[in-house]
C-alpha positions as a Python dict, from the first residue, in 0.01 Angstrom:
ca = {
    (1, 'M'): (0, 0, 0),
    (2, 'N'): (-238, 197, 227),
    (3, 'K'): (-140, 304, 577),
    (4, 'N'): (-362, 49, 754),
    (5, 'G'): (-211, -233, 552),
    (6, 'I'): (141, -124, 646),
    (7, 'I'): (47, -98, 1015),
    (8, 'W'): (-106, -446, 1006),
    (9, 'G'): (206, -577, 835),
    (10, 'H'): (425, -444, 1117),
    (11, 'I'): (190, -583, 1384),
    (12, 'L'): (189, -927, 1224),
    (13, 'A'): (568, -931, 1182),
    (14, 'L'): (616, -822, 1544),
    (15, 'F'): (375, -1085, 1675),
    (16, 'T'): (537, -1359, 1467),
    (17, 'S'): (890, -1269, 1575),
    (18, 'F'): (788, -1269, 1941),
    (19, 'I'): (637, -1617, 1919),
    (20, 'W'): (926, -1755, 1714),
    (21, 'G'): (1173, -1616, 1966),
    (22, 'T'): (1032, -1856, 2225),
    (23, 'T'): (1014, -2165, 2003),
    (24, 'F'): (1383, -2243, 2063),
    (25, 'I'): (1294, -2298, 2429),
    (26, 'S'): (1009, -2539, 2355),
    (27, 'T'): (1224, -2732, 2109),
    (28, 'K'): (1515, -2750, 2353),
    (29, 'I'): (1280, -2899, 2615),
    (30, 'L'): (1134, -3152, 2370),
    (31, 'L'): (1479, -3266, 2251),
    (32, 'K'): (1525, -3438, 2588),
    (33, 'E'): (1276, -3708, 2478),
    (34, 'F'): (1218, -3654, 2105),
    (35, 'H'): (1439, -3682, 1797),
    (36, 'P'): (1465, -3354, 1596),
    (37, 'V'): (1280, -3506, 1299),
    (38, 'E'): (1003, -3634, 1526),
    (39, 'I'): (944, -3285, 1662),
    (40, 'L'): (927, -3145, 1310),
    (41, 'F'): (693, -3409, 1177),
    (42, 'I'): (451, -3392, 1471),
    (43, 'R'): (461, -3013, 1473),
    (44, 'F'): (368, -2966, 1109),
    (45, 'V'): (118, -3251, 1096),
    (46, 'L'): (-67, -3079, 1381),
    (47, 'A'): (-39, -2747, 1199),
    (48, 'I'): (-173, -2873, 866),
    (49, 'I'): (-465, -3048, 1041),
    (50, 'I'): (-558, -2718, 1205),
    (51, 'L'): (-535, -2531, 875),
    (52, 'W'): (-749, -2792, 697),
    (53, 'I'): (-1012, -2756, 972),
    (54, 'I'): (-1008, -2377, 923),
    (55, 'C'): (-1025, -2394, 541),
    (56, 'P'): (-1123, -2749, 439),
    (57, 'K'): (-1234, -2686, 80),
    (58, 'Q'): (-994, -2419, -40),
    (59, 'T'): (-822, -2516, -367),
    (60, 'Q'): (-661, -2303, -636),
    (61, 'K'): (-521, -2386, -979),
    (62, 'T'): (-143, -2385, -1017),
    (63, 'T'): (102, -2409, -1305),
    (64, 'K'): (399, -2646, -1312),
    (65, 'L'): (636, -2360, -1224),
    (66, 'Q'): (419, -2261, -929),
    (67, 'E'): (413, -2620, -803),
    (68, 'V'): (793, -2625, -820),
    (69, 'L'): (806, -2301, -620),
    (70, 'F'): (570, -2449, -359),
    (71, 'A'): (784, -2762, -338),
    (72, 'V'): (1111, -2570, -297),
    (73, 'A'): (948, -2346, -36),
    (74, 'G'): (834, -2653, 156),
    (75, 'L'): (1181, -2810, 131),
    (76, 'T'): (1371, -2499, 243),
    (77, 'G'): (1141, -2324, 490),
    (78, 'I'): (968, -2624, 647),
    (79, 'C'): (1191, -2929, 615),
    (80, 'L'): (1556, -2817, 591),
    (81, 'Y'): (1532, -2500, 800),
    (82, 'Y'): (1376, -2665, 1101),
    (83, 'L'): (1575, -2985, 1069),
    (84, 'L'): (1897, -2782, 1069),
    (85, 'E'): (1774, -2562, 1353),
    (86, 'N'): (1660, -2851, 1573),
    (87, 'T'): (1985, -3036, 1513),
    (88, 'A'): (2181, -2719, 1595),
    (89, 'L'): (2005, -2703, 1933),
    (90, 'I'): (2159, -3041, 2023),
    (91, 'Y'): (2511, -2900, 1983),
    (92, 'T'): (2475, -2541, 2101),
    (93, 'L'): (2271, -2315, 2328),
    (94, 'A'): (1922, -2198, 2237),
    (95, 'A'): (2046, -1839, 2275),
    (96, 'N'): (2321, -1900, 2017),
    (97, 'V'): (2074, -2038, 1762),
    (98, 'G'): (1843, -1741, 1817),
    (99, 'V'): (2118, -1484, 1769),
    (100, 'I'): (2280, -1648, 1466),
    (101, 'G'): (1940, -1685, 1300),
    (102, 'C'): (1914, -1308, 1261),
    (103, 'V'): (2178, -1310, 990),
    (104, 'S'): (1894, -1430, 767),
    (105, 'P'): (1792, -1077, 650),
    (106, 'L'): (2142, -1031, 509),
    (107, 'F'): (2110, -1351, 308),
    (108, 'T'): (1762, -1242, 198),
    (109, 'A'): (1890, -908, 71),
    (110, 'I'): (2175, -1076, -116),
    (111, 'I'): (1935, -1318, -288),
    (112, 'V'): (1706, -1030, -389),
    (113, 'Y'): (1996, -822, -521),
    (114, 'L'): (2143, -1110, -720),
    (115, 'F'): (1836, -1273, -870),
    (116, 'Y'): (1572, -1001, -920),
    (117, 'K'): (1567, -723, -1177),
    (118, 'D'): (1429, -442, -959),
    (119, 'R'): (1731, -394, -737),
    (120, 'E'): (2004, -143, -667),
    (121, 'K'): (2372, -204, -616),
    (122, 'I'): (2476, -331, -274),
    (123, 'S'): (2553, -18, -72),
    (124, 'V'): (2852, 60, 147),
    (125, 'N'): (2621, 47, 450),
    (126, 'F'): (2514, -302, 354),
    (127, 'L'): (2875, -424, 327),
    (128, 'I'): (2976, -262, 658),
    (129, 'G'): (2674, -413, 829),
    (130, 'F'): (2746, -755, 686),
    (131, 'L'): (3110, -753, 804),
    (132, 'L'): (3008, -629, 1150),
    (133, 'S'): (2754, -909, 1177),
    (134, 'I'): (3011, -1171, 1079),
    (135, 'V'): (3238, -1044, 1360),
    (136, 'G'): (2945, -1068, 1599),
    (137, 'I'): (2866, -1422, 1492),
    (138, 'S'): (3232, -1514, 1548),
    (139, 'F'): (3207, -1387, 1906),
    (140, 'I'): (2898, -1599, 1957),
    (141, 'M'): (3057, -1911, 1810),
    (142, 'F'): (3378, -1881, 2010),
    (143, 'N'): (3188, -1774, 2325),
    (144, 'G'): (3507, -1712, 2521),
    (145, 'M'): (3661, -2051, 2453),
    (146, 'S'): (4027, -2064, 2364),
    (147, 'I'): (4062, -2234, 2027),
    (148, 'H'): (3897, -2538, 2187),
    (149, 'L'): (3598, -2514, 1952),
    (150, 'N'): (3312, -2732, 1844),
    (151, 'P'): (3110, -2493, 1625),
    (152, 'I'): (2894, -2760, 1461),
    (153, 'G'): (2572, -2629, 1608),
    (154, 'D'): (2650, -2268, 1521),
    (155, 'M'): (2740, -2355, 1160),
    (156, 'L'): (2416, -2549, 1126),
    (157, 'A'): (2231, -2241, 1253),
    (158, 'I'): (2397, -2025, 984),
    (159, 'I'): (2300, -2271, 709),
    (160, 'A'): (1946, -2276, 850),
    (161, 'A'): (1935, -1895, 822),
    (162, 'L'): (2030, -1924, 454),
    (163, 'T'): (1752, -2174, 382),
    (164, 'W'): (1503, -1946, 557),
    (165, 'S'): (1607, -1658, 333),
    (166, 'V'): (1535, -1870, 24),
    (167, 'Y'): (1194, -1958, 170),
    (168, 'S'): (1107, -1592, 241),
    (169, 'V'): (1187, -1484, -115),
    (170, 'L'): (981, -1772, -256),
    (171, 'I'): (684, -1682, -34),
    (172, 'K'): (693, -1326, -167),
    (173, 'R'): (692, -1466, -521),
    (174, 'L'): (396, -1693, -443),
    (175, 'T'): (189, -1415, -281),
    (176, 'N'): (237, -1211, -598),
    (177, 'Y'): (55, -1483, -794),
    (178, 'G'): (-261, -1403, -596),
    (179, 'F'): (-276, -1722, -388),
    (180, 'S'): (-441, -1682, -46),
    (181, 'I'): (-218, -1689, 262),
    (182, 'I'): (-388, -2000, 406),
    (183, 'Y'): (-353, -2184, 75),
    (184, 'I'): (18, -2099, 52),
    (185, 'T'): (75, -2207, 411),
    (186, 'K'): (-108, -2539, 368),
    (187, 'K'): (66, -2615, 41),
    (188, 'T'): (417, -2546, 174),
    (189, 'F'): (342, -2746, 491),
    (190, 'L'): (228, -3041, 280),
    (191, 'Y'): (545, -3040, 72),
    (192, 'G'): (755, -2991, 384),
    (193, 'I'): (599, -3298, 548),
    (194, 'I'): (657, -3505, 234),
    (195, 'F'): (1026, -3410, 234),
    (196, 'M'): (1053, -3496, 604),
    (197, 'I'): (939, -3858, 555),
    (198, 'P'): (1277, -3991, 426),
    (199, 'F'): (1456, -3826, 720),
    (200, 'L'): (1198, -3976, 954),
    (201, 'C'): (1243, -4327, 810),
    (202, 'F'): (1621, -4323, 846),
    (203, 'S'): (1634, -4164, 1190),
    (204, 'D'): (1621, -4335, 1526),
    (205, 'C'): (1260, -4244, 1601),
    (206, 'H'): (999, -4421, 1809),
    (207, 'F'): (645, -4304, 1866),
    (208, 'G'): (595, -4420, 2225),
    (209, 'L'): (271, -4286, 2370),
    (210, 'A'): (415, -4230, 2717),
    (211, 'R'): (604, -3921, 2602),
    (212, 'F'): (285, -3762, 2469),
    (213, 'L'): (107, -3813, 2801),
    (214, 'N'): (364, -3592, 2970),
    (215, 'P'): (185, -3254, 3008),
    (216, 'V'): (505, -3058, 2942),
    (217, 'N'): (569, -3243, 2616),
    (218, 'A'): (205, -3220, 2507),
    (219, 'L'): (180, -2846, 2574),
    (220, 'N'): (507, -2769, 2397),
    (221, 'L'): (404, -2975, 2092),
    (222, 'L'): (67, -2799, 2081),
    (223, 'F'): (238, -2462, 2110),
    (224, 'L'): (476, -2543, 1824),
    (225, 'G'): (203, -2693, 1604),
    (226, 'C'): (-86, -2455, 1665),
    (227, 'C'): (67, -2119, 1749),
    (228, 'A'): (424, -2120, 1611),
    (229, 'S'): (334, -2306, 1290),
    (230, 'A'): (-33, -2284, 1185),
    (231, 'I'): (-84, -1926, 1304),
    (232, 'C'): (264, -1777, 1271),
    (233, 'F'): (345, -1906, 923),
    (234, 'A'): (21, -1753, 799),
    (235, 'S'): (91, -1425, 979),
    (236, 'W'): (451, -1418, 846),
    (237, 'S'): (334, -1476, 489),
    (238, 'K'): (81, -1197, 529),
    (239, 'A'): (348, -965, 669),
    (240, 'I'): (573, -1040, 370),
    (241, 'K'): (283, -966, 136),
    (242, 'L'): (211, -632, 309),
    (243, 'L'): (566, -511, 380),
    (244, 'G'): (789, -693, 132),
    (245, 'T'): (1060, -951, 192),
    (246, 'I'): (1338, -728, 324),
    (247, 'K'): (1124, -506, 546),
    (248, 'S'): (948, -797, 714),
    (249, 'S'): (1278, -985, 757),
    (250, 'A'): (1406, -692, 966),
    (251, 'Y'): (1181, -814, 1250),
    (252, 'I'): (1404, -1119, 1282),
    (253, 'Y'): (1638, -881, 1468),
    (254, 'L'): (1406, -905, 1769),
    (255, 'I'): (1423, -1284, 1792),
    (256, 'P'): (1764, -1317, 1964),
    (257, 'F'): (1667, -1077, 2242),
    (258, 'I'): (1346, -1270, 2306),
    (259, 'T'): (1534, -1602, 2289),
    (260, 'I'): (1812, -1494, 2526),
    (261, 'V'): (1566, -1360, 2783),
    (262, 'A'): (1352, -1674, 2760),
    (263, 'A'): (1655, -1907, 2771),
    (264, 'T'): (1788, -1729, 3079),
    (265, 'L'): (1453, -1731, 3262),
    (266, 'I'): (1328, -2078, 3165),
    (267, 'L'): (1632, -2290, 3081),
    (268, 'K'): (1873, -2106, 3315),
    (269, 'E'): (2127, -2091, 3035),
    (270, 'P'): (2436, -1879, 3111),
    (271, 'V'): (2479, -1548, 2932),
    (272, 'S'): (2849, -1470, 2888),
    (273, 'R'): (2995, -1131, 2797),
    (274, 'F'): (3103, -1279, 2463),
    (275, 'L'): (2744, -1370, 2381),
    (276, 'I'): (2627, -1021, 2476),
    (277, 'I'): (2902, -853, 2269),
    (278, 'G'): (2829, -1086, 1977),
    (279, 'T'): (2458, -1010, 2001),
    (280, 'F'): (2505, -633, 1983),
    (281, 'L'): (2761, -656, 1703),
    (282, 'T'): (2534, -884, 1499),
    (283, 'L'): (2224, -672, 1551),
    (284, 'G'): (2419, -349, 1498),
    (285, 'G'): (2551, -478, 1169),
    (286, 'L'): (2206, -587, 1056),
    (287, 'I'): (2053, -249, 1147),
    (288, 'I'): (2327, -65, 955),
    (289, 'S'): (2270, -288, 654),
    (290, 'E'): (1896, -208, 665),
    (291, 'C'): (1948, 170, 645),
    (292, 'D'): (1886, 149, 271),
    (293, 'S'): (1594, -94, 294),
    (294, 'D'): (1335, 166, 190),
    (295, 'K'): (1493, 234, -149),
    (296, 'N'): (1588, -130, -196),
    (297, 'Y'): (1235, -246, -119),
    (298, 'Y'): (1152, -559, -313),
    (299, 'K'): (825, -518, -500),
    (300, 'N'): (815, -808, -743),
}
């Protein structure tokens, strides 16, 4: 990879992480009037419309295995990840979901180590970082409460992080087949929308027009559909292609800081000392675990 490509990869990963760090706020606002599945469906329908306008005629041949990979990527990274994340926001703070989500690079590294040939043994640094992050997540989940816990939202956020890791590894695999970034993004969005339909049918959704006429709702939906989905999924896929799965995933570390600042400024959410301690422990553990990322760089 040439130097310019690496620089662009870092820029794209940084841009994507910054935008995604604020999406928790938009979703939290929309959840006042929209069901989680509604937000997902509208968001990605808008996104795929935009991508089809940008590249209306782009088609590429795929094998049966590649179609399966596209389908699983759409299920994990588009449908399940966001459904779990949006549902988590009902039960817990936006800041919590943002912080817990940065355990995803650990899951990504584990998947790469376990299922791909070009890997090295899990290092001591990786194990120390993982344990430190788990302690940090525990601080976030408990958040100063005495055993009076309702960690449903936080557990959903952890499961969401795992599904995102699966998606990231699959995207790296798909980019290696030579598919264009826009094509990969459109294809995964399409499968994600298809998988959302059963959830949409069995949920308590109603498409009243009055909610869409609210400027706050309309702007947040446009932000999620256009910027956070159509643009950012393409930029994230490109970053993965340029930097690799593990290196690009490291930028997820920035998301909780962005989310906490945005949640404090916009939603006026409280920031307790337990959340701050948990944040630093989680991020510290993830940084320690990434110390070996250069030699464990995933190239397949």
